[in-house]
All heavy atoms as a GROMACS GRO file, in nm:
protein
  603
    1PRO      N    1   6.288   1.422   9.415
    1PRO     CA    2   6.208   1.485   9.318
    1PRO      C    3   6.297   1.512   9.199
    1PRO      O    4   6.422   1.525   9.206
    1PRO     CB    5   6.182   1.613   9.383
    1PRO     CG    6   6.264   1.627   9.500
    1PRO     CD    7   6.312   1.496   9.537
    2PRO      N    8   6.235   1.532   9.087
    2PRO     CA    9   6.318   1.554   8.952
    2PRO      C   10   6.382   1.688   8.959
    2PRO      O   11   6.331   1.786   9.024
    2PRO     CB   12   6.209   1.542   8.848
    2PRO     CG   13   6.086   1.571   8.908
    2PRO     CD   14   6.089   1.524   9.057
    3LEU      N   15   6.478   1.702   8.882
    3LEU     CA   16   6.549   1.839   8.863
    3LEU      C   17   6.464   1.928   8.778
    3LEU      O   18   6.419   1.888   8.668
    3LEU     CB   19   6.690   1.818   8.791
    3LEU     CG   20   6.776   1.932   8.774
    3LEU    CD1   21   6.816   2.004   8.907
    3LEU    CD2   22   6.896   1.906   8.693
    4ARG      N   23   6.425   2.046   8.831
    4ARG     CA   24   6.343   2.122   8.758
    4ARG      C   25   6.412   2.258   8.692
    4ARG      O   26   6.343   2.326   8.617
    4ARG     CB   27   6.225   2.177   8.845
    4ARG     CG   28   6.147   2.062   8.913
    4ARG     CD   29   6.082   1.974   8.804
    4ARG     NE   30   6.006   2.042   8.710
    4ARG     CZ   31   5.979   1.989   8.586
    4ARG    NH1   32   6.014   1.866   8.554
    4ARG    NH2   33   5.907   2.062   8.492
    5GLY      N   34   6.532   2.290   8.742
    5GLY     CA   35   6.603   2.400   8.681
    5GLY      C   36   6.744   2.417   8.714
    5GLY      O   37   6.803   2.332   8.811
    6ILE      N   38   6.823   2.488   8.647
    6ILE     CA   39   6.964   2.512   8.670
    6ILE      C   40   6.991   2.652   8.685
    6ILE      O   41   6.938   2.743   8.605
    6ILE     CB   42   7.047   2.460   8.540
    6ILE    CG1   43   7.013   2.320   8.499
    6ILE    CG2   44   7.189   2.496   8.547
    6ILE    CD1   45   7.090   2.218   8.596
    7ILE      N   46   7.070   2.692   8.783
    7ILE     CA   47   7.130   2.825   8.795
    7ILE      C   48   7.279   2.814   8.790
    7ILE      O   49   7.330   2.745   8.891
    7ILE     CB   50   7.084   2.898   8.922
    7ILE    CG1   51   6.932   2.912   8.919
    7ILE    CG2   52   7.149   3.036   8.938
    7ILE    CD1   53   6.870   2.968   9.049
    8HIS      N   54   7.335   2.864   8.700
    8HIS     CA   55   7.491   2.861   8.679
    8HIS      C   56   7.541   3.001   8.698
    8HIS      O   57   7.536   3.086   8.628
    8HIS     CB   58   7.528   2.809   8.539
    8HIS     CG   59   7.672   2.786   8.517
    8HIS    ND1   60   7.763   2.729   8.599
    8HIS    CD2   61   7.749   2.848   8.419
    8HIS    CE1   62   7.876   2.739   8.545
    8HIS    NE2   63   7.876   2.810   8.443
    9ALA      N   64   7.607   3.011   8.824
    9ALA     CA   65   7.664   3.145   8.852
    9ALA      C   66   7.822   3.130   8.898
    9ALA      O   67   7.864   3.228   8.980
    9ALA     CB   68   7.588   3.194   8.972
   10ALA      N   69   7.880   3.030   8.837
   10ALA     CA   70   8.025   3.025   8.870
   10ALA      C   71   8.102   3.141   8.814
   10ALA      O   72   8.071   3.198   8.712
   10ALA     CB   73   8.075   2.886   8.813
   11GLY      N   74   8.213   3.170   8.875
   11GLY     CA   75   8.302   3.267   8.835
   11GLY      C   76   8.431   3.276   8.896
   11GLY      O   77   8.436   3.252   9.032
   12VAL      N   78   8.532   3.311   8.837
   12VAL     CA   79   8.664   3.331   8.887
   12VAL      C   80   8.719   3.462   8.834
   12VAL      O   81   8.714   3.488   8.719
   12VAL     CB   82   8.762   3.208   8.851
   12VAL    CG1   83   8.903   3.237   8.906
   12VAL    CG2   84   8.718   3.085   8.917
   13ILE      N   85   8.782   3.540   8.918
   13ILE     CA   86   8.850   3.662   8.864
   13ILE      C   87   8.990   3.653   8.887
   13ILE      O   88   9.049   3.619   8.992
   13ILE     CB   89   8.790   3.786   8.963
   13ILE    CG1   90   8.638   3.799   8.943
   13ILE    CG2   91   8.860   3.913   8.914
   13ILE    CD1   92   8.592   3.833   8.812
   14GLU      N   93   9.061   3.678   8.779
   14GLU     CA   94   9.205   3.685   8.779
   14GLU      C   95   9.244   3.791   8.674
   14GLU      O   96   9.255   3.772   8.558
   14GLU     CB   97   9.279   3.551   8.738
   14GLU     CG   98   9.416   3.558   8.758
   14GLU     CD   99   9.485   3.417   8.754
   14GLU    OE1  100   9.405   3.318   8.781
   14GLU    OE2  101   9.606   3.419   8.718
   15ASP      N  102   9.240   3.918   8.730
   15ASP     CA  103   9.272   4.041   8.646
   15ASP      C  104   9.412   4.047   8.594
   15ASP      O  105   9.499   3.998   8.668
   15ASP     CB  106   9.231   4.163   8.714
   15ASP     CG  107   9.087   4.181   8.757
   15ASP    OD1  108   9.012   4.092   8.701
   15ASP    OD2  109   9.056   4.267   8.832
   16GLY      N  110   9.424   4.100   8.478
   16GLY     CA  111   9.558   4.120   8.422
   16GLY      C  112   9.538   4.170   8.274
   16GLY      O  113   9.448   4.139   8.217
   17MET      N  114   9.629   4.246   8.234
   17MET     CA  115   9.631   4.295   8.102
   17MET      C  116   9.651   4.179   8.006
   17MET      O  117   9.722   4.096   8.040
   17MET     CB  118   9.735   4.411   8.073
   17MET     CG  119   9.707   4.522   8.164
   17MET     SD  120   9.539   4.591   8.156
   17MET     CE  121   9.547   4.671   8.004
   18ALA      N  122   9.586   4.188   7.893
   18ALA     CA  123   9.596   4.072   7.794
   18ALA      C  124   9.731   4.027   7.760
   18ALA      O  125   9.766   3.912   7.755
   18ALA     CB  126   9.514   4.114   7.666
   19HIS      N  127   9.822   4.124   7.735
   19HIS     CA  128   9.954   4.097   7.697
   19HIS      C  129  10.039   4.032   7.804
   19HIS      O  130  10.149   3.974   7.776
   19HIS     CB  131  10.026   4.214   7.640
   19HIS     CG  132  10.052   4.334   7.741
   19HIS    ND1  133   9.956   4.410   7.769
   19HIS    CD2  134  10.158   4.358   7.798
   19HIS    CE1  135  10.008   4.497   7.854
   19HIS    NE2  136  10.129   4.457   7.876
   20THR      N  137   9.994   4.030   7.937
   20THR     CA  138  10.074   3.981   8.041
   20THR      C  139  10.018   3.853   8.098
   20THR      O  140  10.077   3.785   8.172
   20THR     CB  141  10.080   4.077   8.155
   20THR    OG1  142   9.942   4.099   8.218
   20THR    CG2  143  10.139   4.208   8.114
   21GLN      N  144   9.893   3.806   8.038
   21GLN     CA  145   9.832   3.693   8.086
   21GLN      C  146   9.887   3.567   8.021
   21GLN      O  147   9.898   3.572   7.891
   21GLN     CB  148   9.686   3.692   8.073
   21GLN     CG  149   9.613   3.779   8.173
   21GLN     CD  150   9.472   3.755   8.165
   21GLN    OE1  151   9.417   3.660   8.129
   21GLN    NE2  152   9.400   3.863   8.225
   22SER      N  153   9.907   3.455   8.088
   22SER     CA  154   9.948   3.332   8.032
   22SER      C  155   9.810   3.257   7.982
   22SER      O  156   9.701   3.300   8.032
   22SER     CB  157  10.018   3.245   8.114
   22SER     OG  158   9.943   3.197   8.223
   23TRP      N  159   9.815   3.168   7.897
   23TRP     CA  160   9.705   3.086   7.862
   23TRP      C  161   9.632   3.023   7.986
   23TRP      O  162   9.519   3.004   7.999
   23TRP     CB  163   9.729   2.990   7.752
   23TRP     CG  164   9.624   2.898   7.711
   23TRP    CD1  165   9.611   2.777   7.722
   23TRP    CD2  166   9.491   2.954   7.662
   23TRP    NE1  167   9.482   2.738   7.673
   23TRP    CE2  168   9.408   2.841   7.641
   23TRP    CE3  169   9.446   3.084   7.626
   23TRP    CZ2  170   9.283   2.854   7.582
   23TRP    CZ3  171   9.313   3.088   7.578
   23TRP    CH2  172   9.246   2.979   7.551
   24GLU      N  173   9.729   2.970   8.073
   24GLU     CA  174   9.677   2.899   8.196
   24GLU      C  175   9.590   3.005   8.278
   24GLU      O  176   9.491   2.963   8.340
   24GLU     CB  177   9.792   2.853   8.283
   24GLU     CG  178   9.858   2.732   8.217
   24GLU     CD  179   9.955   2.773   8.100
   24GLU    OE1  180  10.007   2.889   8.102
   24GLU    OE2  181   9.976   2.683   8.016
   25GLN      N  182   9.637   3.125   8.288
   25GLN     CA  183   9.561   3.227   8.370
   25GLN      C  184   9.424   3.249   8.300
   25GLN      O  185   9.331   3.262   8.366
   25GLN     CB  186   9.636   3.358   8.378
   25GLN     CG  187   9.759   3.365   8.467
   25GLN     CD  188   9.831   3.483   8.464
   25GLN    OE1  189   9.895   3.517   8.342
   25GLN    NE2  190   9.850   3.553   8.566
   26PHE      N  191   9.427   3.263   8.168
   26PHE     CA  192   9.303   3.283   8.096
   26PHE      C  193   9.206   3.164   8.115
   26PHE      O  194   9.093   3.184   8.133
   26PHE     CB  195   9.346   3.307   7.940
   26PHE     CG  196   9.240   3.379   7.863
   26PHE    CD1  197   9.259   3.510   7.863
   26PHE    CD2  198   9.149   3.308   7.796
   26PHE    CE1  199   9.160   3.591   7.789
   26PHE    CE2  200   9.064   3.379   7.715
   26PHE     CZ  201   9.070   3.532   7.710
   27GLN      N  202   9.262   3.050   8.106
   27GLN     CA  203   9.166   2.930   8.124
   27GLN      C  204   9.112   2.920   8.252
   27GLN      O  205   9.003   2.862   8.280
   27GLN     CB  206   9.253   2.799   8.098
   27GLN     CG  207   9.283   2.785   7.945
   27GLN     CD  208   9.349   2.650   7.918
   27GLN    OE1  209   9.452   2.627   7.963
   27GLN    NE2  210   9.290   2.567   7.835
   28ARG      N  211   9.195   2.959   8.366
   28ARG     CA  212   9.137   2.954   8.503
   28ARG      C  213   8.997   3.035   8.508
   28ARG      O  214   8.915   3.000   8.593
   28ARG     CB  215   9.229   3.005   8.608
   28ARG     CG  216   9.336   2.882   8.639
   28ARG     CD  217   9.414   2.936   8.768
   28ARG     NE  218   9.508   3.034   8.742
   28ARG     CZ  219   9.631   3.027   8.696
   28ARG    NH1  220   9.684   2.898   8.676
   28ARG    NH2  221   9.709   3.131   8.692
   29VAL      N  222   8.990   3.143   8.433
   29VAL     CA  223   8.871   3.230   8.440
   29VAL      C  224   8.768   3.162   8.344
   29VAL      O  225   8.644   3.170   8.386
   29VAL     CB  226   8.907   3.376   8.404
   29VAL    CG1  227   8.790   3.451   8.400
   29VAL    CG2  228   9.003   3.429   8.517
   30LEU      N  229   8.803   3.112   8.238
   30LEU     CA  230   8.713   3.071   8.137
   30LEU      C  231   8.647   2.937   8.176
   30LEU      O  232   8.526   2.915   8.153
   30LEU     CB  233   8.786   3.045   7.992
   30LEU     CG  234   8.765   3.159   7.895
   30LEU    CD1  235   8.890   3.212   7.874
   30LEU    CD2  236   8.699   3.111   7.780
   31GLY      N  237   8.726   2.855   8.234
   31GLY     CA  238   8.688   2.720   8.273
   31GLY      C  239   8.555   2.703   8.338
   31GLY      O  240   8.467   2.631   8.282
   32PRO      N  241   8.546   2.772   8.460
   32PRO     CA  242   8.412   2.751   8.542
   32PRO      C  243   8.296   2.792   8.463
   32PRO      O  244   8.193   2.732   8.472
   32PRO     CB  245   8.445   2.834   8.654
   32PRO     CG  246   8.590   2.835   8.682
   32PRO     CD  247   8.648   2.845   8.525
   33LYS      N  248   8.306   2.907   8.388
   33LYS     CA  249   8.190   2.962   8.320
   33LYS      C  250   8.166   2.876   8.186
   33LYS      O  251   8.051   2.825   8.166
   33LYS     CB  252   8.208   3.105   8.279
   33LYS     CG  253   8.187   3.202   8.402
   33LYS     CD  254   8.185   3.336   8.355
   33LYS     CE  255   8.157   3.446   8.462
   33LYS     NZ  256   8.011   3.446   8.510
   34VAL      N  257   8.267   2.866   8.106
   34VAL     CA  258   8.241   2.800   7.975
   34VAL      C  259   8.229   2.650   7.985
   34VAL      O  260   8.119   2.606   7.941
   34VAL     CB  261   8.366   2.837   7.879
   34VAL    CG1  262   8.364   2.765   7.759
   34VAL    CG2  263   8.370   2.994   7.849
   35ARG      N  264   8.332   2.582   8.041
   35ARG     CA  265   8.302   2.439   8.064
   35ARG      C  266   8.189   2.415   8.140
   35ARG      O  267   8.120   2.313   8.116
   35ARG     CB  268   8.442   2.381   8.119
   35ARG     CG  269   8.432   2.231   8.105
   35ARG     CD  270   8.563   2.153   8.164
   35ARG     NE  271   8.681   2.206   8.112
   35ARG     CZ  272   8.779   2.257   8.182
   35ARG    NH1  273   8.764   2.255   8.326
   35ARG    NH2  274   8.882   2.297   8.151
   36GLY      N  275   8.168   2.483   8.248
   36GLY     CA  276   8.068   2.453   8.342
   36GLY      C  277   7.923   2.454   8.269
   36GLY      O  278   7.842   2.372   8.282
   37ALA      N  279   7.915   2.571   8.198
   37ALA     CA  280   7.771   2.584   8.127
   37ALA      C  281   7.750   2.485   8.019
   37ALA      O  282   7.648   2.425   8.002
   37ALA     CB  283   7.774   2.732   8.063
   38TYR      N  284   7.869   2.453   7.944
   38TYR     CA  285   7.853   2.357   7.841
   38TYR      C  286   7.824   2.219   7.892
   38TYR      O  287   7.726   2.138   7.843
   38TYR     CB  288   7.981   2.357   7.752
   38TYR     CG  289   7.967   2.258   7.634
   38TYR    CD1  290   7.881   2.298   7.525
   38TYR    CD2  291   8.047   2.153   7.613
   38TYR    CE1  292   7.860   2.213   7.415
   38TYR    CE2  293   8.018   2.073   7.514
   38TYR     CZ  294   7.939   2.100   7.407
   38TYR     OH  295   7.934   2.008   7.298
   39LEU      N  296   7.889   2.184   7.999
   39LEU     CA  297   7.863   2.047   8.059
   39LEU      C  298   7.724   2.041   8.124
   39LEU      O  299   7.656   1.934   8.114
   39LEU     CB  300   7.970   2.010   8.165
   39LEU     CG  301   8.108   1.980   8.110
   39LEU    CD1  302   8.213   1.960   8.224
   39LEU    CD2  303   8.093   1.862   8.024
   40LEU      N  304   7.674   2.136   8.184
   40LEU     CA  305   7.550   2.144   8.242
   40LEU      C  306   7.443   2.125   8.123
   40LEU      O  307   7.354   2.055   8.138
   40LEU     CB  308   7.518   2.274   8.308
   40LEU     CG  309   7.574   2.288   8.458
   40LEU    CD1  310   7.566   2.424   8.506
   40LEU    CD2  311   7.515   2.186   8.542
   41HIS      N  312   7.469   2.197   8.019
   41HIS     CA  313   7.382   2.184   7.897
   41HIS      C  314   7.374   2.040   7.840
   41HIS      O  315   7.268   1.979   7.818
   41HIS     CB  316   7.426   2.276   7.779
   41HIS     CG  317   7.376   2.244   7.647
   41HIS    ND1  318   7.238   2.256   7.620
   41HIS    CD2  319   7.434   2.192   7.534
   41HIS    CE1  320   7.223   2.211   7.490
   41HIS    NE2  321   7.339   2.169   7.444
   42LEU      N  322   7.498   1.971   7.820
   42LEU     CA  323   7.506   1.841   7.770
   42LEU      C  324   7.430   1.741   7.862
   42LEU      O  325   7.381   1.647   7.809
   42LEU     CB  326   7.663   1.806   7.757
   42LEU     CG  327   7.741   1.865   7.649
   42LEU    CD1  328   7.880   1.811   7.632
   42LEU    CD2  329   7.677   1.814   7.514
   43HIS      N  330   7.455   1.755   7.988
   43HIS     CA  331   7.397   1.658   8.076
   43HIS      C  332   7.261   1.674   8.124
   43HIS      O  333   7.193   1.591   8.188
   43HIS     CB  334   7.492   1.647   8.212
   43HIS     CG  335   7.622   1.592   8.186
   43HIS    ND1  336   7.644   1.465   8.149
   43HIS    CD2  337   7.737   1.656   8.169
   43HIS    CE1  338   7.780   1.445   8.125
   43HIS    NE2  339   7.829   1.565   8.131
   44THR      N  340   7.192   1.787   8.079
   44THR     CA  341   7.057   1.817   8.110
   44THR      C  342   6.961   1.836   7.990
   44THR      O  343   6.853   1.866   8.000
   44THR     CB  344   7.043   1.936   8.211
   44THR    OG1  345   7.089   2.048   8.140
   44THR    CG2  346   7.111   1.909   8.333
   45ARG      N  347   7.016   1.838   7.875
   45ARG     CA  348   6.938   1.870   7.761
   45ARG      C  349   6.822   1.780   7.726
   45ARG      O  350   6.731   1.809   7.664
   45ARG     CB  351   7.030   1.885   7.632
   45ARG     CG  352   7.094   1.751   7.591
   45ARG     CD  353   7.188   1.770   7.476
   45ARG     NE  354   7.270   1.656   7.448
   45ARG     CZ  355   7.362   1.638   7.372
   45ARG    NH1  356   7.402   1.742   7.301
   45ARG    NH2  357   7.424   1.524   7.349
   46HIS      N  358   6.827   1.656   7.787
   46HIS     CA  359   6.725   1.564   7.765
   46HIS      C  360   6.617   1.583   7.870
   46HIS      O  361   6.502   1.528   7.853
   46HIS     CB  362   6.779   1.417   7.776
   46HIS     CG  363   6.829   1.391   7.905
   46HIS    ND1  364   6.946   1.431   7.955
   46HIS    CD2  365   6.777   1.319   8.015
   46HIS    CE1  366   6.965   1.398   8.077
   46HIS    NE2  367   6.870   1.319   8.125
   47LEU      N  368   6.634   1.665   7.969
   47LEU     CA  369   6.533   1.695   8.067
   47LEU      C  370   6.432   1.802   8.031
   47LEU      O  371   6.472   1.894   7.955
   47LEU     CB  372   6.609   1.729   8.201
   47LEU     CG  373   6.695   1.618   8.254
   47LEU    CD1  374   6.768   1.688   8.385
   47LEU    CD2  375   6.633   1.507   8.292
   48SER      N  376   6.329   1.795   8.087
   48SER     CA  377   6.224   1.902   8.069
   48SER      C  378   6.228   2.003   8.182
   48SER      O  379   6.155   1.994   8.282
   48SER     CB  380   6.086   1.848   8.070
   48SER     OG  381   5.990   1.948   8.047
   49LEU      N  382   6.326   2.090   8.174
   49LEU     CA  383   6.355   2.194   8.282
   49LEU      C  384   6.254   2.312   8.267
   49LEU      O  385   6.218   2.352   8.155
   49LEU     CB  386   6.502   2.248   8.264
   49LEU     CG  387   6.606   2.140   8.291
   49LEU    CD1  388   6.749   2.218   8.260
   49LEU    CD2  389   6.613   2.075   8.419
   50ASP      N  390   6.229   2.367   8.379
   50ASP     CA  391   6.153   2.486   8.384
   50ASP      C  392   6.234   2.612   8.355
   50ASP      O  393   6.188   2.718   8.309
   50ASP     CB  394   6.076   2.509   8.516
   50ASP     CG  395   5.976   2.397   8.549
   50ASP    OD1  396   5.916   2.360   8.450
   50ASP    OD2  397   5.944   2.372   8.663
   51PHE      N  398   6.364   2.598   8.389
   51PHE     CA  399   6.456   2.717   8.361
   51PHE      C  400   6.607   2.670   8.356
   51PHE      O  401   6.638   2.567   8.412
   51PHE     CB  402   6.454   2.830   8.471
   51PHE     CG  403   6.463   2.778   8.614
   51PHE    CD1  404   6.604   2.780   8.660
   51PHE    CD2  405   6.363   2.732   8.694
   51PHE    CE1  406   6.631   2.743   8.791
   51PHE    CE2  407   6.391   2.688   8.811
   51PHE     CZ  408   6.525   2.689   8.878
   52PHE      N  409   6.680   2.737   8.276
   52PHE     CA  410   6.829   2.718   8.267
   52PHE      C  411   6.882   2.852   8.261
   52PHE      O  412   6.893   2.920   8.166
   52PHE     CB  413   6.860   2.642   8.143
   52PHE     CG  414   7.001   2.588   8.135
   52PHE    CD1  415   7.020   2.462   8.164
   52PHE    CD2  416   7.107   2.671   8.092
   52PHE    CE1  417   7.154   2.412   8.148
   52PHE    CE2  418   7.229   2.631   8.086
   52PHE     CZ  419   7.259   2.494   8.112
   53THR      N  420   6.940   2.899   8.377
   53THR     CA  421   6.986   3.038   8.386
   53THR      C  422   7.127   3.052   8.408
   53THR      O  423   7.193   2.982   8.488
   53THR     CB  424   6.912   3.117   8.522
   53THR    OG1  425   6.773   3.100   8.510
   53THR    CG2  426   6.958   3.247   8.533
   54LEU      N  427   7.196   3.131   8.311
   54LEU     CA  428   7.340   3.153   8.314
   54LEU      C  429   7.362   3.293   8.355
   54LEU      O  430   7.309   3.389   8.290
   54LEU     CB  431   7.402   3.137   8.171
   54LEU     CG  432   7.362   2.995   8.116
   54LEU    CD1  433   7.412   2.992   7.968
   54LEU    CD2  434   7.438   2.874   8.202
   55PHE      N  435   7.438   3.323   8.465
   55PHE     CA  436   7.483   3.461   8.513
   55PHE      C  437   7.594   3.510   8.426
   55PHE      O  438   7.699   3.456   8.426
   55PHE     CB  439   7.486   3.457   8.657
   55PHE     CG  440   7.383   3.460   8.729
   55PHE    CD1  441   7.304   3.342   8.752
   55PHE    CD2  442   7.322   3.579   8.778
   55PHE    CE1  443   7.190   3.341   8.822
   55PHE    CE2  444   7.198   3.589   8.849
   55PHE     CZ  445   7.131   3.466   8.869
   56SER      N  446   7.573   3.607   8.348
   56SER     CA  447   7.670   3.675   8.275
   56SER      C  448   7.704   3.805   8.320
   56SER      O  449   7.683   3.839   8.448
   56SER     CB  450   7.628   3.689   8.125
   56SER     OG  451   7.732   3.747   8.048
   57SER      N  452   7.766   3.888   8.262
   57SER     CA  453   7.812   4.025   8.309
   57SER      C  454   7.802   4.128   8.185
   57SER      O  455   7.835   4.084   8.075
   57SER     CB  456   7.948   4.028   8.369
   57SER     OG  457   8.004   4.146   8.375
   58ALA      N  458   7.781   4.248   8.222
   58ALA     CA  459   7.783   4.355   8.123
   58ALA      C  460   7.928   4.370   8.064
   58ALA      O  461   7.953   4.423   7.959
   58ALA     CB  462   7.744   4.490   8.172
   59ALA      N  463   8.035   4.305   8.130
   59ALA     CA  464   8.167   4.312   8.076
   59ALA      C  465   8.183   4.242   7.935
   59ALA      O  466   8.268   4.287   7.860
   59ALA     CB  467   8.262   4.233   8.174
   60SER      N  468   8.093   4.149   7.901
   60SER     CA  469   8.086   4.089   7.771
   60SER      C  470   8.044   4.193   7.654
   60SER      O  471   8.094   4.173   7.549
   60SER     CB  472   7.990   3.981   7.765
   60SER     OG  473   7.868   4.015   7.779
   61LEU      N  474   7.972   4.295   7.700
   61LEU     CA  475   7.941   4.402   7.605
   61LEU      C  476   8.039   4.518   7.604
   61LEU      O  477   8.076   4.574   7.495
   61LEU     CB  478   7.803   4.445   7.627
   61LEU     CG  479   7.695   4.342   7.600
   61LEU    CD1  480   7.565   4.406   7.644
   61LEU    CD2  481   7.697   4.312   7.451
   62PHE      N  482   8.067   4.559   7.719
   62PHE     CA  483   8.131   4.693   7.739
   62PHE      C  484   8.280   4.675   7.774
   62PHE      O  485   8.356   4.773   7.767
   62PHE     CB  486   8.068   4.774   7.845
   62PHE     CG  487   7.935   4.806   7.831
   62PHE    CD1  488   7.826   4.749   7.904
   62PHE    CD2  489   7.894   4.877   7.718
   62PHE    CE1  490   7.689   4.766   7.874
   62PHE    CE2  491   7.747   4.900   7.687
   62PHE     CZ  492   7.655   4.849   7.768
   63GLY      N  493   8.325   4.549   7.816
   63GLY     CA  494   8.459   4.536   7.853
   63GLY      C  495   8.490   4.586   7.988
   63GLY      O  496   8.406   4.653   8.040
   64SER      N  497   8.605   4.561   8.032
   64SER     CA  498   8.642   4.597   8.162
   64SER      C  499   8.794   4.592   8.179
   64SER      O  500   8.860   4.493   8.142
   64SER     CB  501   8.586   4.510   8.276
   64SER     OG  502   8.612   4.560   8.404
   65VAL      N  503   8.866   4.699   8.200
   65VAL     CA  504   9.012   4.707   8.208
   65VAL      C  505   9.069   4.589   8.286
   65VAL      O  506   9.031   4.562   8.398
   65VAL     CB  507   9.061   4.825   8.259
   65VAL    CG1  508   9.213   4.836   8.263
   65VAL    CG2  509   9.027   4.958   8.166
   66GLY      N  510   9.152   4.508   8.226
   66GLY     CA  511   9.226   4.399   8.292
   66GLY      C  512   9.143   4.270   8.299
   66GLY      O  513   9.177   4.169   8.367
   67GLN      N  514   9.021   4.268   8.232
   67GLN     CA  515   8.936   4.162   8.247
   67GLN      C  516   8.895   4.098   8.116
   67GLN      O  517   8.776   4.059   8.094
   67GLN     CB  518   8.808   4.182   8.340
   67GLN     CG  519   8.837   4.214   8.479
   67GLN     CD  520   8.718   4.224   8.563
   67GLN    OE1  521   8.614   4.273   8.510
   67GLN    NE2  522   8.728   4.201   8.688
   68ILE      N  523   8.982   4.087   8.017
   68ILE     CA  524   8.951   4.026   7.893
   68ILE      C  525   8.916   3.897   7.910
   68ILE      O  526   8.818   3.848   7.837
   68ILE     CB  527   9.072   4.046   7.789
   68ILE    CG1  528   9.033   4.006   7.656
   68ILE    CG2  529   9.183   3.964   7.841
   68ILE    CD1  530   9.130   4.042   7.551
   69ASN      N  531   8.966   3.804   7.999
   69ASN     CA  532   8.928   3.676   8.022
   69ASN      C  533   8.785   3.670   8.077
   69ASN      O  534   8.704   3.587   8.028
   69ASN     CB  535   9.025   3.598   8.110
   69ASN     CG  536   9.063   3.687   8.228
   69ASN    OD1  537   9.001   3.782   8.273
   69ASN    ND2  538   9.162   3.637   8.309
   70HIS      N  539   8.750   3.745   8.164
   70HIS     CA  540   8.619   3.752   8.215
   70HIS      C  541   8.514   3.798   8.117
   70HIS      O  542   8.405   3.731   8.108
   70HIS     CB  543   8.616   3.856   8.334
   70HIS     CG  544   8.497   3.871   8.408
   70HIS    ND1  545   8.433   3.770   8.478
   70HIS    CD2  546   8.404   3.986   8.425
   70HIS    CE1  547   8.314   3.813   8.530
   70HIS    NE2  548   8.307   3.944   8.501
   71ALA      N  549   8.552   3.894   8.031
   71ALA     CA  550   8.453   3.930   7.925
   71ALA      C  551   8.437   3.824   7.815
   71ALA      O  552   8.330   3.801   7.778
   71ALA     CB  553   8.517   4.056   7.850
   72ALA      N  554   8.542   3.759   7.793
   72ALA     CA  555   8.534   3.641   7.687
   72ALA      C  556   8.445   3.529   7.751
   72ALA      O  557   8.360   3.467   7.677
   72ALA     CB  558   8.676   3.576   7.660
   73ALA      N  559   8.464   3.494   7.878
   73ALA     CA  560   8.380   3.393   7.937
   73ALA      C  561   8.235   3.425   7.933
   73ALA      O  562   8.144   3.353   7.917
   73ALA     CB  563   8.430   3.371   8.090
   74ASN      N  564   8.196   3.557   7.968
   74ASN     CA  565   8.064   3.597   7.972
   74ASN      C  566   8.000   3.618   7.834
   74ASN      O  567   7.883   3.580   7.817
   74ASN     CB  568   8.058   3.740   8.053
   74ASN     CG  569   8.069   3.709   8.194
   74ASN    OD1  570   7.983   3.645   8.253
   74ASN    ND2  571   8.169   3.762   8.247
   75ALA      N  572   8.086   3.644   7.738
   75ALA     CA  573   8.038   3.652   7.602
   75ALA      C  574   7.998   3.510   7.561
   75ALA      O  575   7.893   3.492   7.484
   75ALA     CB  576   8.143   3.703   7.505
   76PHE      N  577   8.068   3.406   7.593
   76PHE     CA  578   8.033   3.262   7.564
   76PHE      C  579   7.894   3.242   7.617
   76PHE      O  580   7.798   3.180   7.548
   76PHE     CB  581   8.133   3.174   7.617
   76PHE     CG  582   8.091   3.024   7.599
   76PHE    CD1  583   8.116   2.965   7.477
   76PHE    CD2  584   8.022   2.956   7.694
   76PHE    CE1  585   8.072   2.820   7.467
   76PHE    CE2  586   7.983   2.828   7.674
   76PHE     CZ  587   8.008   2.761   7.559
   77LEU      N  588   7.862   3.281   7.738
   77LEU     CA  589   7.739   3.255   7.803
   77LEU      C  590   7.624   3.343   7.723
   77LEU      O  591   7.515   3.279   7.716
   77LEU     CB  592   7.738   3.310   7.946
   77LEU     CG  593   7.829   3.227   8.051
   77LEU    CD1  594   7.820   3.276   8.184
   77LEU    CD2  595   7.822   3.070   8.028
   78ASP      N  596   7.650   3.455   7.690
   78ASP     CA  597   7.563   3.533   7.616
   78ASP      C  598   7.520   3.468   7.490
   78ASP      O  599   7.405   3.462   7.445
   78ASP     CB  600   7.606   3.673   7.581
   78ASP     CG  601   7.633   3.750   7.703
   78ASP    OD1  602   7.578   3.721   7.811
   78ASP    OD2  603   7.693   3.858   7.701
   0.00000   0.00000   0.00000
């Protein structure tokens, strides 16, 4: 049967204060959400989907101590 929808709920948590995180740590959290969502979009944009759901978090609006990478990844999805 044809693909009718996408649910993207990937996520990785790697907490740490912004000034102590390396770019590699930041990317480990961003990658699954940002790259995953973008690639799903690229590879399915020609399809007539019934839904394309991305799971974000209120952290993108309100922040969360030690989760700047998580907030940034969710802001991309928003």
